[in-house]
C-alpha positions as CSV (number, residue, x, y, z in Angstrom):
1,X,24.7,-28.9,12.5
2,X,26.5,-32.1,13.3
3,X,23.5,-33.7,15.0
4,X,21.4,-33.1,11.9
5,X,24.0,-33.9,9.3
6,X,23.3,-37.7,9.4
7,X,19.8,-37.0,8.2
8,X,21.0,-35.5,4.9
9,X,19.9,-37.8,2.1
10,X,22.8,-39.8,0.6
11,X,21.5,-39.1,-2.9
12,X,22.3,-35.5,-3.6
13,X,19.2,-35.3,-5.9
14,X,17.0,-35.7,-2.9
15,X,18.5,-32.8,-0.9
16,X,15.9,-30.4,-2.2
17,X,13.0,-32.5,-1.2
18,X,10.3,-30.9,0.9
19,X,10.0,-33.6,3.6
20,X,12.6,-34.7,6.2
21,X,12.2,-37.5,8.7
22,X,14.0,-37.3,12.0
23,X,13.9,-39.6,15.1
24,X,10.7,-38.2,16.7
25,X,9.3,-35.7,14.1
26,X,8.9,-34.9,10.5
27,X,9.8,-31.5,9.0
28,X,7.7,-30.4,6.1
29,X,8.2,-27.4,3.7
30,X,5.3,-25.9,1.7
31,X,4.9,-22.9,-0.6
32,X,2.3,-20.4,0.2
33,X,0.9,-20.7,-3.4
34,X,0.3,-24.5,-3.1
35,X,-3.1,-25.3,-1.4
36,X,-2.5,-29.1,-1.6
37,X,0.8,-28.8,0.4
38,X,-0.8,-26.5,2.9
39,X,-3.8,-28.7,3.6
40,X,-2.5,-32.2,3.4
41,X,-1.3,-33.2,6.9
42,X,-1.7,-32.4,10.7
43,X,1.0,-30.2,12.2
44,X,1.8,-29.0,15.7
45,X,4.4,-26.3,15.1
46,X,3.8,-23.9,12.2
47,X,6.4,-21.4,11.0
48,X,5.2,-18.8,8.5
49,X,8.0,-16.7,6.9
50,X,7.5,-13.4,5.1
51,X,3.7,-13.5,5.5
52,X,3.2,-10.0,4.0
53,X,4.3,-11.5,0.7
54,X,1.8,-14.3,0.7
55,X,-1.0,-14.3,-1.9
56,X,-4.4,-13.3,-0.5
57,X,-6.0,-16.5,-1.8
58,X,-4.4,-19.8,-2.9
59,X,-6.3,-20.3,-6.1
60,X,-9.9,-21.3,-5.3
61,X,-9.0,-21.9,-1.6
62,X,-8.9,-19.7,1.5
63,X,-5.8,-17.6,2.1
64,X,-2.6,-19.6,2.8
65,X,-2.3,-18.6,6.5
66,X,-5.8,-19.9,7.2
67,X,-5.2,-23.1,5.2
68,X,-2.0,-23.9,7.1
69,X,-3.5,-23.0,10.5
70,X,-6.4,-25.4,9.9
71,X,-3.9,-28.3,10.1
72,X,-3.3,-27.5,13.8
73,X,-6.8,-28.4,15.0
74,X,-5.8,-31.8,16.4
75,X,-3.2,-30.3,18.8
76,X,-4.1,-28.6,22.0
77,X,-0.5,-27.5,22.5
78,X,0.1,-26.0,19.1
79,X,2.3,-23.1,18.4
80,X,2.4,-20.7,15.4
81,X,5.3,-18.4,14.6
82,X,4.7,-15.6,12.0
83,X,7.6,-13.6,10.7
84,X,7.8,-10.9,8.1
85,X,9.3,-7.6,6.9
86,X,6.4,-5.1,7.3
87,X,4.9,-3.5,4.3
88,X,1.9,-1.1,5.0
89,X,-0.3,-0.5,8.0
90,X,-2.9,-2.8,6.4
91,X,-0.3,-5.6,6.0
92,X,-0.8,-8.9,7.8
93,X,2.3,-8.8,10.1
94,X,1.6,-5.3,11.4
95,X,-2.0,-6.2,12.3
96,X,-0.8,-9.3,14.1
97,X,1.9,-7.3,15.9
98,X,-0.9,-4.9,17.2
99,X,-2.7,-7.8,18.7
100,X,0.5,-8.9,20.7
101,X,2.3,-7.5,23.7
102,X,4.5,-5.5,21.3
103,X,8.0,-6.3,22.6
104,X,10.9,-4.1,21.6
105,X,14.6,-4.6,22.3
106,X,16.0,-1.9,24.7
107,X,19.7,-1.4,25.0
108,X,21.8,0.7,27.4
109,X,23.8,3.7,26.4
110,X,27.5,3.0,27.1
111,X,27.8,6.5,28.6
112,X,24.7,7.0,30.8
113,X,23.1,3.5,30.8
114,X,19.8,4.9,29.7
115,X,17.7,2.0,28.2
116,X,16.4,2.9,24.7
117,X,15.3,1.3,21.4
118,X,17.6,2.1,18.4
119,X,15.9,4.5,15.9
120,X,17.2,6.0,12.7
121,X,16.7,9.6,13.7
122,X,19.5,9.2,16.2
123,X,22.1,8.2,13.6
124,X,24.2,11.3,12.8
125,X,26.9,12.1,10.3
126,X,28.8,15.2,9.2
127,X,26.3,17.4,7.3
128,X,29.1,18.9,5.2
129,X,29.9,15.4,3.9
130,X,26.7,14.0,2.4
131,X,28.2,11.6,-0.1
132,X,26.9,8.1,0.8
133,X,30.0,6.2,-0.4
134,X,32.4,8.5,1.5
135,X,30.3,8.2,4.7
136,X,30.2,4.4,4.3
137,X,33.9,3.8,3.4
138,X,35.3,6.3,6.0
139,X,32.7,5.2,8.6
140,X,31.8,8.8,9.4
141,X,28.4,8.1,11.1
142,X,27.7,7.6,14.8
143,X,24.7,7.0,17.0
144,X,23.6,9.7,19.5
145,X,22.1,8.7,22.8
146,X,18.6,10.1,23.0
147,X,19.1,10.9,26.7
148,X,22.7,12.2,27.3
149,X,23.5,13.0,23.6
150,X,26.7,10.9,24.0
151,X,28.4,9.7,20.8
152,X,28.1,5.9,20.4
153,X,30.6,4.3,18.0
154,X,30.2,1.0,16.1
155,X,32.7,-0.8,18.4
156,X,30.4,-0.2,21.4
157,X,27.4,-1.8,19.8
158,X,28.2,-5.5,20.6
159,X,28.3,-4.8,24.3
160,X,25.0,-2.9,24.1
161,X,23.4,-5.8,22.4
162,X,24.6,-8.3,25.0
163,X,23.1,-6.1,27.7
164,X,19.8,-5.6,25.9
165,X,16.4,-6.6,27.1
166,X,13.1,-7.4,25.4
167,X,10.4,-5.2,27.0
168,X,6.6,-5.4,26.2
169,X,4.9,-2.1,25.3
170,X,1.5,-3.6,26.3
171,X,1.5,-4.7,29.9
172,X,-1.9,-6.6,29.9
173,X,-1.6,-10.4,29.8
174,X,-1.9,-11.9,26.4
175,X,-1.0,-15.3,24.8
176,X,0.2,-13.4,21.7
177,X,3.9,-12.5,21.9
178,X,5.2,-10.0,19.4
179,X,8.8,-8.9,18.7
180,X,10.0,-5.9,16.6
181,X,13.6,-5.2,15.6
182,X,15.3,-3.3,12.9
183,X,18.6,-3.2,11.0
184,X,20.2,-0.8,13.5
185,X,20.7,-3.8,15.9
186,X,22.5,-5.9,13.3
187,X,26.1,-6.9,14.1
188,X,26.8,-7.0,10.4
189,X,25.9,-3.3,9.6
190,X,27.6,-0.2,10.8
191,X,25.9,3.2,11.5
192,X,27.6,4.4,8.3
193,X,26.1,1.5,6.2
194,X,22.6,2.5,7.3
195,X,23.2,6.3,6.8
196,X,24.6,5.6,3.3
197,X,21.7,3.4,2.3
198,X,19.3,6.2,3.4
199,X,21.1,8.8,1.4
200,X,21.1,6.6,-1.7
201,X,17.4,5.9,-1.3
202,X,15.8,9.1,-0.1
203,X,15.2,10.6,-3.6
204,X,13.6,7.6,-5.1
205,X,10.2,6.5,-3.9
206,X,10.6,2.7,-4.5
207,X,14.1,2.7,-2.9
208,X,12.9,4.7,0.1
209,X,10.0,2.4,0.6
210,X,12.4,-0.6,0.7
211,X,14.6,1.3,3.2
212,X,11.6,2.0,5.5
213,X,10.3,-1.5,5.3
214,X,13.4,-3.7,5.1
215,X,16.0,-1.6,7.0
216,X,13.9,0.3,9.6
217,X,11.2,-2.4,9.9
218,X,8.5,0.2,9.8
219,X,5.3,0.4,7.8
220,X,5.1,2.6,4.7
């Protein structure tokens, strides 16, 4: 980013430091396994990444999410963003998502305009050709509209994404906003990439768990 480039330390040895000073703010980085970093300064905006992978406790201290959140007490206008690949139903991010308005990204079918979320069960490929590499290399998979059963090709996905809309599943007013999205929406993956990954993973429990969590953004 050109507007941030001037803040890069001139000494290349300092580029990996965990504290950056800007004109009107300071950006801190902290590891979830470091209680001293998590509890050492007041912060207004807290961004927690991959929270399901955090340790339950930071040594003899409370869990890292609680430690970091304590630093926001001095701000009435604080904001916390929690992001993660889901793991299990008992995982932290899934429980947080259940407390939110549970937004999902709906996209229109290019054929019938029916708004829908993208789910793996609607990815189809020729059953007589089950080899994952062939499906991936020859791009044999497509997405089937859940309403009109129309065939949606990869080239139609970008327009669908641009016309998409975040829609809350929970209509009651809440200050907790939650967003869920999976790999099917990715502009860098084709339907065939996802189908091939499933076929390579389905017979191995550890690979299938990764596919469900990391590709489908669903709990195991």
